[in-house]
NUNU-295354 format. One record per residue: x, y, z of N, C-alpha, C, O, CB in turn. Coordinates in steps of 0.1 Angstrom, whole numbers, padded with zeros to 4 digits, always signed. Glycine has a CB too. Layout:
N
XYZXYZXYZXYZXYZ ...
//
This chain:
115
+0428-0416-0463+0440-0407-0462+0441-0400-0476+0440-0406-0486+0452-0416-0459 +0443-0387-0475+0445-0379-0488+0459-0381-0493+0469-0380-0486+0442-0364-0485 +0459-0384-0506+0472-0387-0512+0476-0376-0522+0488-0372-0523+0472-0400-0520 +0466-0370-0529+0470-0360-0540+0459-0350-0542+0447-0352-0538+0473-0367-0553 +0463-0339-0548+0453-0328-0551+0457-0323-0565+0469-0320-0567+0453-0317-0540 +0447-0321-0573+0449-0314-0586+0440-0302-0586+0428-0302-0582+0445-0324-0598 +0446-0291-0591+0438-0278-0592+0436-0275-0607+0446-0273-0614+0445-0267-0585 +0423-0274-0611+0420-0271-0625+0412-0258-0624+0400-0258-0619+0411-0283-0632 +0418-0247-0629+0412-0234-0628+0409-0232-0613+0419-0231-0605+0399-0233-0636 +0397-0230-0609+0393-0228-0595+0387-0240-0588+0381-0239-0578+0384-0216-0593 +0389-0251-0595+0383-0264-0590+0394-0273-0584+0405-0273-0589+0375-0271-0601 +0390-0280-0573+0400-0289-0567+0395-0303-0568+0384-0307-0564+0401-0285-0552 +0404-0312-0573+0401-0326-0574+0411-0333-0564+0423-0331-0565+0404-0331-0589 +0405-0341-0555+0413-0347-0545+0412-0362-0546+0401-0368-0550+0409-0343-0531 +0423-0369-0544+0423-0384-0544+0426-0389-0530+0436-0385-0524+0434-0389-0554 +0417-0398-0525+0419-0404-0512+0419-0419-0514+0413-0424-0523+0408-0399-0503 +0426-0426-0504+0426-0440-0505+0426-0445-0490+0434-0441-0482+0439-0445-0512 +0417-0455-0487+0417-0460-0474+0426-0472-0472+0432-0476-0482+0402-0465-0471 +0428-0476-0460+0437-0487-0457+0433-0500-0464+0441-0508-0468+0438-0489-0442 +0420-0501-0466+0415-0514-0472+0412-0513-0487+0405-0521-0493+0402-0517-0465 +0418-0503-0494+0417-0502-0508+0405-0494-0514+0403-0495-0526+0417-0515-0514 +0398-0487-0506+0387-0479-0511+0392-0466-0516+0396-0458-0508+0375-0478-0501 +0391-0463-0529+0396-0451-0535+0384-0441-0536+0373-0445-0540+0403-0453-0548 +0386-0429-0533+0376-0418-0535+0382-0407-0542+0394-0403-0540+0370-0414-0521 +0374-0401-0551+0377-0388-0558+0367-0378-0554+0355-0380-0556+0378-0391-0573 +0372-0367-0549+0363-0355-0545+0365-0344-0555+0377-0341-0559+0366-0351-0531 +0355-0338-0559+0355-0326-0567+0349-0314-0559+0337-0314-0556+0347-0328-0581 +0357-0305-0555+0353-0293-0547+0347-0298-0534+0337-0292-0529+0344-0284-0554 +0353-0309-0528+0348-0314-0515+0337-0324-0516+0333-0330-0505+0344-0303-0507 +0331-0326-0528+0320-0336-0529+0325-0349-0536+0332-0348-0546+0308-0330-0537 +0321-0360-0530+0325-0373-0536+0319-0375-0550+0306-0375-0551+0322-0385-0527 +0327-0377-0560+0322-0379-0574+0324-0394-0578+0318-0398-0588+0327-0369-0583 +0333-0401-0572+0336-0414-0575+0342-0421-0563+0350-0416-0556+0346-0415-0587 +0338-0434-0562+0343-0442-0551+0343-0457-0555+0333-0462-0559+0334-0441-0538 +0355-0462-0556+0357-0476-0561+0367-0483-0553+0377-0477-0547+0361-0475-0576 +0366-0497-0552+0375-0505-0545+0386-0509-0555+0383-0512-0567+0368-0518-0539 +0399-0510-0551+0410-0513-0560+0421-0519-0552+0425-0514-0541+0414-0501-0568 +0428-0529-0558+0440-0535-0552+0452-0529-0560+0462-0526-0554+0441-0550-0553 +0450-0527-0573+0462-0523-0581+0460-0510-0589+0469-0505-0596+0466-0534-0590 +0448-0505-0589+0445-0492-0596+0432-0493-0603+0427-0504-0606+0456-0489-0605 +0426-0482-0606+0413-0481-0613+0411-0467-0619+0419-0458-0616+0401-0484-0602 +0401-0466-0628+0398-0453-0635+0386-0447-0628+0376-0454-0627+0396-0455-0650 +0387-0434-0625+0376-0427-0619+0372-0416-0630+0380-0408-0634+0380-0420-0606 +0359-0417-0634+0354-0407-0644+0347-0396-0636+0340-0398-0627+0344-0414-0654 +0350-0383-0641+0343-0372-0636+0341-0362-0647+0347-0361-0657+0351-0366-0624 +0331-0353-0644+0327-0343-0654+0329-0329-0647+0323-0327-0637+0313-0345-0659 +0336-0320-0654+0339-0307-0649+0337-0297-0660+0344-0298-0670+0353-0306-0642 +0327-0288-0658+0324-0278-0668+0322-0284-0682+0327-0279-0692+0336-0268-0669 +0314-0295-0683+0310-0302-0695+0322-0308-0702+0321-0312-0714+0303-0292-0704 +0333-0310-0695+0344-0317-0700+0346-0330-0693+0345-0330-0680+0357-0308-0700 +0351-0340-0700+0353-0353-0694+0367-0355-0688+0377-0352-0696+0349-0365-0704 +0368-0359-0676+0381-0362-0670+0381-0376-0665+0371-0382-0661+0384-0352-0658 +0393-0382-0665+0395-0395-0659+0407-0394-0650+0418-0389-0654+0397-0406-0670 +0406-0398-0638+0417-0399-0629+0421-0414-0627+0413-0422-0622+0414-0393-0615 +0432-0417-0633+0437-0431-0633+0447-0433-0621+0456-0425-0619+0444-0435-0646 +0444-0444-0613+0454-0447-0603+0460-0460-0606+0454-0469-0611+0446-0447-0589 +0473-0461-0603+0480-0474-0605+0489-0476-0593+0498-0468-0590+0489-0473-0618 +0486-0486-0585+0493-0489-0572+0504-0499-0575+0501-0511-0578+0483-0494-0562 +0516-0495-0572+0528-0504-0573+0531-0508-0559+0541-0504-0553+0540-0497-0580 +0524-0518-0553+0525-0521-0539+0537-0530-0537+0543-0530-0526+0513-0528-0534 +0541-0539-0546+0553-0548-0544+0566-0543-0549+0576-0548-0546+0549-0561-0549 +0565-0532-0558+0577-0527-0564+0582-0515-0556+0591-0517-0547+0574-0522-0579 +0577-0504-0558+0583-0492-0552+0573-0486-0541+0576-0476-0535+0585-0481-0562 +0562-0493-0539+0552-0488-0529+0548-0474-0533+0547-0465-0524+0557-0489-0515 +0544-0472-0545+0540-0459-0550+0526-0460-0556+0522-0470-0560+0550-0453-0560 +0519-0448-0556+0507-0447-0563+0509-0437-0574+0512-0425-0571+0495-0443-0553 +0507-0441-0586+0509-0432-0598+0495-0427-0601+0486-0435-0604+0516-0439-0610 +0493-0414-0602+0480-0408-0605+0482-0400-0618+0491-0393-0619+0475-0399-0593 +0472-0402-0627+0473-0395-0640+0459-0389-0642+0449-0396-0643+0477-0405-0651 +0459-0376-0644+0446-0369-0647+0446-0367-0662+0454-0360-0668+0446-0356-0639 +0435-0372-0668+0433-0371-0683+0421-0363-0686+0410-0365-0680+0432-0386-0689 +0422-0354-0695+0411-0345-0699+0409-0348-0714+0418-0345-0722+0414-0330-0696 +0397-0352-0718+0393-0355-0732+0404-0363-0739+0407-0361-0750+0391-0342-0739 +0410-0373-0732+0419-0382-0738+0434-0378-0737+0443-0386-0742+0416-0384-0752 +0437-0366-0732+0450-0361-0731+0455-0360-0717+0447-0354-0709+0452-0348-0739 +0466-0365-0713+0471-0364-0699+0475-0349-0697+0483-0343-0704+0484-0373-0697 +0469-0344-0686+0472-0330-0683+0481-0329-0670+0488-0319-0668+0460-0322-0681 +0481-0339-0662+0490-0339-0650+0492-0353-0645+0483-0361-0646+0484-0330-0639 +0504-0355-0640+0507-0368-0634+0514-0366-0621+0523-0357-0620+0516-0377-0644 +0511-0374-0611+0517-0373-0598+0520-0387-0593+0513-0397-0596+0508-0366-0588 +0532-0388-0587+0536-0401-0581+0537-0398-0566+0545-0390-0562+0549-0407-0587 +0530-0406-0558+0530-0404-0543+0534-0417-0536+0531-0428-0541+0517-0399-0538 +0541-0416-0525+0545-0428-0517+0532-0433-0510+0524-0426-0505+0556-0424-0507 +0531-0446-0510+0520-0453-0503+0523-0453-0488+0535-0453-0484+0518-0468-0508 +0513-0452-0480+0514-0452-0466+0519-0466-0461+0514-0476-0465+0501-0448-0459 +0529-0465-0452+0535-0478-0447+0525-0486-0438+0525-0498-0438+0547-0475-0438 +0515-0479-0432+0505-0485-0424+0497-0495-0433+0493-0505-0429+0496-0475-0417 +0494-0490-0445+0486-0498-0455+0493-0511-0458+0487-0522-0458+0484-0490-0468 +0506-0511-0459+0513-0523-0462+0513-0533-0450+0512-0545-0452+0528-0520-0466 +0515-0527-0438+0515-0535-0426+0501-0542-0424+0500-0554-0421+0518-0527-0414 +0490-0535-0427+0477-0541-0425+0475-0552-0435+0470-0563-0432+0466-0530-0428 +0479-0550-0448+0478-0561-0458+0487-0573-0455+0482-0584-0457+0481-0556-0471 +0498-0571-0449+0507-0582-0445+0500-0590-0434+0499-0603-0434+0521-0578-0440 +0494-0583-0424+0487-0590-0413+0474-0597-0418+0471-0608-0414+0483-0580-0403 +0467-0591-0427+0455-0597-0433+0459-0610-0441+0453-0620-0440+0447-0587-0442 +0469-0609-0449+0474-0620-0457+0479-0631-0448+0476-0643-0451+0485-0616-0466 +0486-0628-0438+0491-0638-0428+0479-0645-0422+0478-0658-0420+0500-0632-0417 +0469-0637-0417+0457-0643-0411+0449-0652-0421+0445-0663-0417+0448-0632-0406 +0447-0648-0433+0440-0656-0443+0448-0668-0446+0442-0679-0448+0438-0648-0456 +0461-0667-0447+0469-0679-0450+0468-0689-0439+0467-0701-0441+0484-0675-0452 +0469-0685-0426+0468-0694-0415+0454-0700-0414+0453-0712-0412+0471-0686-0402 +0444-0692-0417+0430-0697-0417+0428-0708-0428+0422-0718-0425+0420-0686-0418 +0433-0705-0440+0432-0715-0451+0439-0728-0447+0434-0739-0450+0438-0709-0464 +0451-0727-0441+0459-0739-0437+0451-0747-0427+0450-0759-0428+0472-0734-0431 +0445-0740-0417+0437-0747-0407+0425-0754-0413+0422-0765-0409+0433-0738-0396 +0418-0747-0422+0406-0752-0428+0410-0765-0437+0403-0775-0436+0399-0742-0437 +0420-0763-0445+0424-0775-0453+0429-0786-0445+0426-0798-0448+0435-0770-0463 +0436-0784-0434+0441-0794-0425+0429-0802-0419+0429-0814-0418+0450-0788-0414 +0419-0794-0415+0407-0800-0409+0399-0809-0419+0395-0820-0416+0397-0789-0404 +0398-0804-0431+0391-0811-0442+0399-0824-0445+0393-0835-0446+0390-0803-0455 +0412-0824-0446+0420-0836-0449+0419-0846-0438+0418-0858-0441+0435-0832-0452 +0420-0841-0426+0418-0851-0414+0405-0858-0414+0404-0869-0409+0421-0843-0401 +0394-0851-0418+0381-0857-0417+0377-0865-0429+0367-0872-0429+0371-0846-0415 +0385-0864-0440+0383-0873-0451+0388-0887-0449+0384-0897-0455+0390-0867-0464 +0398-0889-0441+0404-0902-0438+0396-0910-0428+0400-0921-0425+0418-0901-0433 
//
């Protein structure tokens, strides 16, 4: 799902995030960085011989926002805050519930077989 877009001169930097936490950064439609993240990560990219970093910070339990900061040569040039998709939160609640139930069953099985 596309969350944000930054326009630098005639270049387009896009930030995408999947339901399972895979972040992608596209430069003019081509993937330049792809990383897994629960709470945020730094994506490095090079545009016209200049170094850029797109920092993501996911506030999933607070405001359910993704804060994006585009940094050029160490200086912040643009910041965007976008709302996280509600579907993403529902999927993670379901996954957490499933893992918790599975861990309970596994530990219960181990304890019963130790006696």
